[in-house]
C-alpha positions as CSV (number, residue, x, y, z in Angstrom):
1,M,28.0,5.4,2.6
2,K,30.8,3.1,1.1
3,K,31.8,3.8,-2.5
4,S,30.7,0.2,-3.5
5,H,26.6,0.7,-2.3
6,K,27.4,4.9,-4.1
7,F,27.9,3.3,-7.1
8,F,25.1,0.2,-6.9
9,S,23.4,3.3,-6.1
10,V,24.2,5.5,-8.7
11,L,23.4,2.1,-11.5
12,C,20.7,1.5,-10.3
13,L,19.1,5.2,-10.3
14,F,20.7,5.3,-14.2
15,A,18.8,2.2,-15.1
16,L,15.1,3.2,-13.9
17,L,16.5,6.5,-15.0
18,T,17.2,4.6,-19.1
19,L,13.4,3.0,-18.6
20,T,12.0,6.3,-18.5
21,V,13.9,7.5,-22.0
22,A,12.5,4.3,-23.3
23,T,8.8,5.8,-22.7
24,P,8.4,9.2,-25.0
25,V,5.0,10.5,-22.9
26,L,6.7,10.8,-19.9
27,A,9.4,14.3,-19.9
28,F,12.2,14.1,-17.7
29,E,15.8,15.5,-16.6
30,G,18.9,13.4,-15.4
31,R,21.8,14.9,-13.5
32,E,24.7,13.0,-11.8
33,G,28.2,14.2,-10.4
34,D,30.1,14.2,-6.9
35,I,28.2,17.4,-5.9
36,V,24.6,18.3,-7.1
37,V,23.2,21.2,-7.4
38,I,19.8,22.8,-8.4
39,E,20.6,26.5,-8.1
40,A,18.0,29.2,-6.4
41,D,17.2,30.9,-9.6
42,E,16.9,27.3,-11.7
43,V,13.0,25.8,-12.6
44,I,13.1,22.2,-13.5
45,E,10.1,22.3,-15.7
46,D,10.0,17.8,-15.4
47,D,11.0,15.0,-13.2
48,L,14.0,14.6,-11.9
49,Y,16.9,11.5,-11.3
50,V,19.5,12.3,-9.8
51,G,22.5,10.7,-8.2
52,A,25.3,12.0,-6.7
53,E,27.2,12.1,-3.4
54,E,25.9,15.3,-2.6
55,F,22.8,17.0,-3.6
56,T,21.6,20.1,-3.4
57,L,17.9,21.8,-4.0
58,E,18.0,25.2,-3.8
59,G,15.3,25.9,-7.2
60,T,12.1,24.5,-7.9
61,I,11.3,21.1,-9.4
62,K,8.1,21.1,-11.4
63,G,7.4,17.8,-11.2
64,D,8.8,14.2,-9.0
65,L,12.3,13.6,-8.1
66,F,14.3,10.7,-7.4
67,V,17.5,10.8,-5.5
68,V,20.0,8.3,-4.0
69,G,23.5,9.2,-2.6
70,N,25.4,10.0,1.2
71,V,23.7,13.4,1.6
72,V,20.3,15.1,0.2
73,I,19.4,18.5,1.3
74,I,16.5,19.7,0.0
75,N,16.0,23.6,0.9
76,G,14.0,24.9,-2.2
77,T,10.5,23.5,-3.9
78,V,9.2,19.4,-5.2
79,E,5.7,20.7,-7.0
80,G,5.2,16.9,-7.0
81,D,6.9,13.5,-5.2
82,L,10.0,13.0,-2.8
83,F,12.0,9.6,-3.2
84,A,15.4,10.5,-1.3
85,G,17.8,7.3,0.0
86,A,20.7,8.4,1.6
87,N,23.0,8.4,4.6
88,S,21.2,11.6,5.5
89,V,18.0,13.1,4.1
90,I,17.4,16.6,5.2
91,I,14.1,18.5,4.7
92,N,14.7,22.3,5.1
93,G,12.2,23.2,2.5
94,T,8.2,22.5,0.4
95,V,7.5,19.0,-1.2
96,M,3.9,19.4,-2.4
97,D,2.5,16.3,-2.3
98,D,3.8,12.6,-1.2
99,V,7.5,12.2,0.5
100,R,8.7,8.6,0.6
101,I,12.3,9.1,2.2
102,G,15.2,6.6,3.8
103,G,18.8,6.5,5.2
104,A,19.7,6.8,9.0
105,A,19.5,9.9,9.6
106,L,16.3,11.9,8.8
107,K,15.4,15.4,9.6
108,L,12.7,17.3,9.3
109,G,13.8,21.6,9.7
110,D,11.1,24.3,11.0
111,E,10.8,25.3,7.9
112,A,9.9,21.8,6.5
113,S,6.3,21.4,4.9
114,I,5.0,18.2,2.9
115,G,1.9,18.6,2.1
116,G,0.7,14.7,1.4
117,D,1.9,12.1,3.6
118,L,5.2,11.5,5.0
119,L,6.7,7.7,4.8
120,A,10.2,7.6,6.4
121,G,12.2,4.7,7.2
122,G,15.8,4.2,9.0
123,A,17.6,4.6,12.7
124,S,16.3,8.2,13.7
125,L,13.6,10.8,12.3
126,E,13.5,14.3,13.3
127,A,11.8,17.0,13.3
128,E,11.8,20.0,14.8
129,S,8.8,22.2,15.8
130,G,7.4,24.4,12.5
131,S,7.5,21.3,10.5
132,A,4.3,20.1,9.3
133,V,2.6,17.0,7.2
134,G,-0.1,17.3,5.1
135,G,-1.2,14.2,5.4
136,N,-1.2,10.8,7.2
137,L,2.6,10.5,8.8
138,L,4.4,6.1,8.8
139,F,7.9,6.0,10.0
140,G,9.1,2.3,11.0
141,G,12.7,2.5,12.4
142,G,14.4,2.8,15.8
143,Q,14.5,6.2,17.1
144,I,11.6,9.1,16.3
145,L,11.4,12.8,18.1
146,F,8.6,14.5,16.6
147,A,7.9,18.1,17.3
148,G,6.0,19.5,14.4
149,N,2.5,19.0,12.8
150,V,0.6,16.3,11.1
151,A,-2.4,16.9,9.9
152,D,-4.3,13.3,10.0
153,D,-3.2,10.0,11.6
154,V,0.4,8.6,12.6
155,L,1.4,4.6,12.3
156,I,4.4,4.5,13.7
157,G,6.6,1.5,14.1
158,T,10.0,1.8,16.8
159,G,11.4,1.3,20.1
160,A,11.7,5.1,21.1
161,A,9.5,8.1,20.7
162,N,8.9,11.2,21.8
163,L,6.1,13.2,20.7
164,K,6.0,17.1,21.2
165,G,3.9,18.3,18.3
166,E,0.1,18.0,17.0
167,F,-1.2,15.2,15.8
168,G,-5.0,15.8,13.7
169,G,-5.6,12.2,14.0
170,N,-5.4,8.8,15.2
171,V,-1.9,8.1,16.6
172,L,-0.9,4.6,17.1
173,V,2.7,3.5,18.2
174,E,3.8,-0.3,18.3
175,I,7.0,-0.4,20.4
176,G,6.9,-4.0,22.2
177,Q,8.9,-5.0,24.6
178,M,11.2,-1.4,26.0
179,D,14.4,-2.1,26.7
180,E,16.1,0.8,28.9
181,N,19.6,-0.9,28.1
182,A,19.2,0.0,24.8
183,P,22.0,1.9,22.6
184,S,20.7,5.1,20.9
185,P,21.3,5.4,17.1
186,S,23.4,8.2,18.2
187,M,26.0,5.5,20.2
188,Y,26.5,3.6,16.5
189,I,26.0,6.2,13.6
190,S,28.6,8.8,13.7
191,N,29.7,9.5,9.7
192,T,26.0,12.0,9.6
193,E,25.5,15.2,8.1
194,I,23.6,15.9,10.9
195,A,23.3,15.1,14.6
196,I,21.6,12.2,16.0
197,P,19.7,13.2,19.5
198,S,19.1,10.9,22.0
199,V,15.8,9.6,22.2
200,K,14.0,7.9,25.6
201,P,13.5,4.5,25.1
202,G,10.0,3.8,24.8
203,L,7.1,6.1,24.6
204,T,7.2,9.6,26.2
205,V,4.3,12.0,25.4
206,D,5.8,15.6,25.3
207,E,3.2,18.1,27.8
208,D,2.8,20.7,25.1
209,A,1.9,18.4,22.2
210,K,-1.8,17.6,21.2
211,I,-3.3,14.6,19.8
212,E,-6.6,15.2,18.2
213,G,-7.8,11.4,17.8
214,D,-6.9,8.1,20.4
215,L,-3.5,7.3,21.5
216,T,-3.5,3.3,21.3
217,Y,0.6,2.3,22.0
218,T,2.1,-1.6,22.7
219,L,4.3,-1.5,25.2
220,N,5.3,-4.0,28.5
221,Q,4.9,-0.7,30.3
222,D,2.5,2.3,31.1
223,A,3.7,5.2,29.7
224,D,4.2,8.4,30.3
225,V,0.9,10.3,29.1
226,P,0.7,14.4,31.0
227,S,-3.7,15.1,31.1
228,G,-4.9,17.0,28.2
229,T,-2.3,15.9,25.5
230,V,-4.8,13.7,24.1
231,I,-8.6,14.6,23.0
232,G,-9.3,11.3,22.2
233,E,-9.1,7.9,24.5
234,V,-5.4,6.5,25.7
235,T,-5.1,2.7,25.2
236,R,-2.4,0.6,26.1
237,N,-2.1,-2.8,24.9
238,E,0.6,-5.7,26.2
239,P,2.6,-6.7,23.8
240,V,1.5,-10.5,22.9
241,V,4.6,-13.0,24.3
242,D,4.4,-16.3,24.5
243,V,7.5,-16.9,26.9
244,N,6.9,-20.6,27.7
245,Y,7.5,-21.0,23.5
246,A,10.6,-23.1,21.7
247,R,11.0,-24.3,19.2
248,P,11.4,-27.7,19.9
249,E,13.8,-29.7,18.2
250,P,13.0,-32.2,15.0
251,T,13.3,-35.2,16.5
252,A,15.4,-37.6,14.2
253,S,12.3,-39.2,12.1
254,E,11.9,-35.8,11.6
255,R,15.0,-35.0,10.0
256,A,15.4,-38.3,8.2
257,I,12.0,-37.1,6.7
258,S,12.8,-33.5,5.8
259,W,16.7,-35.4,4.3
260,V,14.3,-37.7,1.3
261,L,12.4,-35.4,1.2
262,D,15.4,-32.7,-0.1
263,L,16.4,-35.6,-1.7
264,L,13.3,-36.4,-3.6
265,R,12.9,-32.5,-5.0
266,S,15.9,-32.9,-6.2
267,I,16.5,-35.5,-8.2
268,I,12.4,-34.7,-9.2
269,T,13.9,-31.5,-10.7
270,L,16.8,-32.1,-12.0
271,I,15.0,-35.5,-14.1
272,L,11.8,-33.0,-15.1
273,F,15.4,-30.7,-16.2
274,G,16.6,-33.3,-18.0
275,L,14.1,-34.6,-19.9
276,L,13.6,-31.3,-21.3
277,L,16.7,-30.5,-22.4
278,G,16.7,-34.0,-24.3
279,W,13.3,-33.7,-25.4
280,L,14.4,-30.2,-26.9
281,A,18.1,-30.7,-28.2
282,P,18.3,-34.1,-28.1
283,V,21.8,-33.1,-30.4
284,F,22.7,-30.2,-27.8
285,M,22.7,-33.1,-25.4
286,K,24.4,-36.3,-27.0
287,T,27.3,-34.1,-28.0
288,L,28.2,-33.1,-24.7
289,T,27.9,-36.7,-23.3
290,D,29.9,-37.8,-26.2
291,K,33.2,-35.5,-25.4
292,L,32.4,-35.7,-21.6
293,Q,32.9,-39.3,-22.2
294,S,36.0,-39.0,-24.6
295,Q,37.7,-36.0,-23.1
296,P,36.9,-36.1,-19.1
297,A,40.6,-34.4,-17.6
298,A,40.3,-32.1,-20.3
299,S,36.6,-31.3,-19.0
300,L,37.5,-31.6,-15.9
301,G,40.8,-28.8,-16.5
302,W,39.2,-26.4,-18.8
303,G,36.0,-26.1,-16.0
304,V,38.2,-24.8,-13.2
305,V,39.7,-22.6,-16.2
306,A,35.6,-21.2,-17.3
307,Y,34.2,-21.0,-13.6
308,V,37.1,-18.7,-13.6
309,A,36.7,-16.7,-16.3
310,F,33.3,-16.0,-15.9
311,F,34.1,-14.1,-12.9
312,F,36.8,-12.2,-14.9
313,A,34.5,-12.0,-17.5
314,I,31.8,-10.1,-14.8
315,F,34.7,-7.9,-13.8
316,L,35.7,-6.2,-17.1
317,L,32.0,-6.2,-17.8
318,V,31.6,-3.7,-15.1
319,T,34.3,-1.6,-15.9
320,L,33.5,-1.3,-19.3
321,M,29.7,0.0,-18.0
322,V,32.0,2.1,-16.1
323,I,34.0,3.3,-18.6
324,G,31.3,3.7,-20.6
325,A,29.1,5.7,-18.5
326,V,31.6,8.3,-17.8
327,I,33.0,8.9,-20.6
328,F,30.2,10.0,-22.5
329,G,28.8,11.7,-19.3
330,L,31.6,14.0,-19.5
331,I,30.4,14.5,-23.0
332,T,27.0,15.1,-22.6
333,L,26.0,12.6,-23.6
334,G,24.1,11.4,-21.3
335,G,21.3,9.1,-23.1
336,I,24.4,7.2,-24.9
337,S,25.6,6.8,-20.9
338,G,22.7,5.8,-19.2
339,T,22.0,3.4,-22.2
340,I,25.7,1.3,-21.9
341,V,24.8,1.3,-18.0
342,W,21.7,-0.1,-18.7
343,V,22.7,-2.2,-21.3
344,G,25.2,-3.4,-19.0
345,I,23.1,-3.7,-16.1
346,L,20.5,-6.2,-18.6
347,A,23.9,-8.3,-19.4
348,L,25.1,-8.6,-16.2
349,F,22.3,-9.8,-14.8
350,A,21.6,-12.5,-18.0
351,A,25.4,-13.8,-17.4
352,I,24.7,-14.8,-13.5
353,I,21.4,-16.2,-14.5
354,G,22.8,-18.1,-17.1
355,F,25.5,-18.9,-14.8
356,V,23.3,-19.9,-11.8
357,L,21.6,-22.4,-14.5
358,I,24.3,-24.1,-15.8
359,T,26.4,-24.6,-13.1
360,A,22.6,-26.1,-11.4
361,F,21.2,-27.9,-13.6
362,L,23.2,-28.3,-16.6
363,T,26.5,-29.8,-14.9
364,K,24.4,-32.3,-12.9
365,I,22.4,-33.2,-15.9
366,V,25.0,-34.1,-18.2
367,V,27.3,-35.9,-15.6
368,A,24.5,-37.5,-13.7
369,W,23.5,-39.0,-18.2
370,L,26.5,-40.0,-18.3
371,G,27.2,-42.2,-15.6
372,G,23.9,-43.8,-16.0
373,K,24.4,-44.6,-19.3
374,W,28.2,-46.1,-18.3
375,I,26.4,-48.2,-15.3
376,L,23.2,-48.9,-17.9
377,G,25.9,-49.9,-20.2
378,R,27.5,-52.5,-18.2
379,F,24.7,-55.2,-17.3
380,N,22.0,-53.8,-20.5
381,P,24.4,-52.1,-23.4
382,S,20.6,-51.3,-25.2
383,L,19.2,-50.2,-21.8
384,A,21.9,-47.7,-21.7
385,E,20.3,-45.8,-25.4
386,H,17.7,-45.6,-23.7
387,K,16.0,-41.7,-23.7
388,V,15.1,-41.7,-19.7
389,W,16.5,-44.4,-18.3
390,P,20.2,-43.5,-17.7
391,L,19.3,-39.8,-16.9
392,V,16.7,-41.1,-13.9
393,L,20.0,-43.6,-12.4
394,G,22.5,-41.7,-12.8
395,V,20.2,-38.0,-11.1
396,V,19.6,-41.1,-8.3
397,I,23.2,-42.1,-8.3
398,L,24.6,-38.0,-8.7
399,A,21.9,-36.4,-5.7
400,L,23.0,-39.9,-3.3
401,L,26.5,-38.9,-3.8
402,V,26.1,-35.4,-3.1
403,E,25.1,-35.7,0.4
404,L,27.5,-37.6,1.8
405,P,29.1,-36.7,4.5
406,M,33.0,-35.2,4.1
407,V,33.1,-35.9,0.7
408,G,29.2,-34.4,-0.5
409,W,30.7,-30.9,-1.6
410,L,33.9,-32.4,-3.4
411,I,32.0,-34.5,-5.1
412,G,29.5,-31.4,-6.2
413,L,32.2,-29.4,-6.9
414,V,34.1,-31.6,-8.9
415,V,30.5,-32.3,-10.7
416,M,30.4,-28.8,-12.1
417,F,33.3,-28.3,-13.6
418,L,33.3,-31.6,-14.8
419,G,29.9,-29.6,-16.6
420,L,31.3,-26.5,-17.2
421,G,34.6,-27.9,-19.1
422,T,32.4,-30.1,-21.4
423,L,30.6,-27.2,-22.8
424,W,33.5,-25.2,-22.8
425,L,35.0,-27.7,-25.6
426,W,31.8,-27.7,-26.7
427,G,31.3,-24.0,-27.5
428,R,35.3,-23.8,-28.8
429,D,35.3,-26.3,-31.0
430,R,31.7,-24.7,-32.0
431,W,34.1,-21.3,-32.6
432,Q,36.5,-23.1,-35.0
433,M,34.6,-24.3,-37.4
434,R,33.0,-21.5,-37.9
435,K,35.9,-19.9,-38.3
436,A,37.5,-22.8,-40.4
437,V,34.3,-22.6,-42.0
438,T,34.4,-18.0,-42.8
439,V,38.2,-18.9,-43.9
440,S,37.6,-21.5,-46.5
441,A,34.5,-19.0,-47.4
């Protein structure tokens, strides 16, 4: 697992953990680190949340287990549900309730026991003989080799399936067009904790397999289903493929209509947002347009600075969040560490959403409003002060300009920098005014 992927997984997990802290009726315990091991004599009385490079369970968890990392090994007992996402997930022990796992290599050892349903998604799922699923099996991924037992129904969507175990209900396998030359996941996935088996493309039912219900599969050719392995009916569905269908190329008129509709949507959206801002914050919008009119060059320059500063601020926020979480985690103040991560994630989310809204709407509205006001002022000064028409005219012209071939993107970039710079100058002036008031007081 890449470092960035691991870091993001840990952040998400501990954000969920911190949410749980805020709900006093829920009990939990959290663990994090490069290597986390629950020893054989250790009993976790509550739910357990884990973020680790490698996690091994030898003991017992009375509640649910939530874990993300690179390698997850379950040798002990989970009395609740198991939720695991990792590069490799290996279950050799017991999970008394449902299992939901995802990863590149998924494996049930010969002593694995799942009391409820198994929902799995990944490149490969292997279940050794002796493993047992007490409920339903649902798998979607590259290949499956299942030699264990499933008490109820089975639903599989894959490119290669080999069924060797016993299945107490109906089995539905969706494969579609079989590709004989399709590579096995073992050929392109090598950094897993376990070896990925090679499964023949299509559907293979072993002569020792036993299906108590019906077997229904979708495949472009008959599968080899030995006599006596299926108690119910065997049904093959032909994949529905329309080889003659090809998405028609849009005509010139269709492209023109699509372009006009997109343009109208953009214009209407900007006008509505602009009118809303003008109604809710008229002084703020007038201040921005006046500042852009009086300092266009400064606005453009400071806009570039503001753009770069935003991404630097995001980097700084992530760095501080990680350092704070690590420091408090090392001194065993896990609650504060989790809170820092959660607050940091919220701050990142708010900053990114705010930046997107500002660059997508506010900057264009300010520039369009000033542009419309300037144009109308050349013909009808009284109309230039109207609350609606300068915005409408400016938005229409701006929307057409950014759609120009070759130079439209550059115009859009300049507009964004102008708007960001104007907002930067407004914020700087407000800060200086507040500072002057504080000093004089």
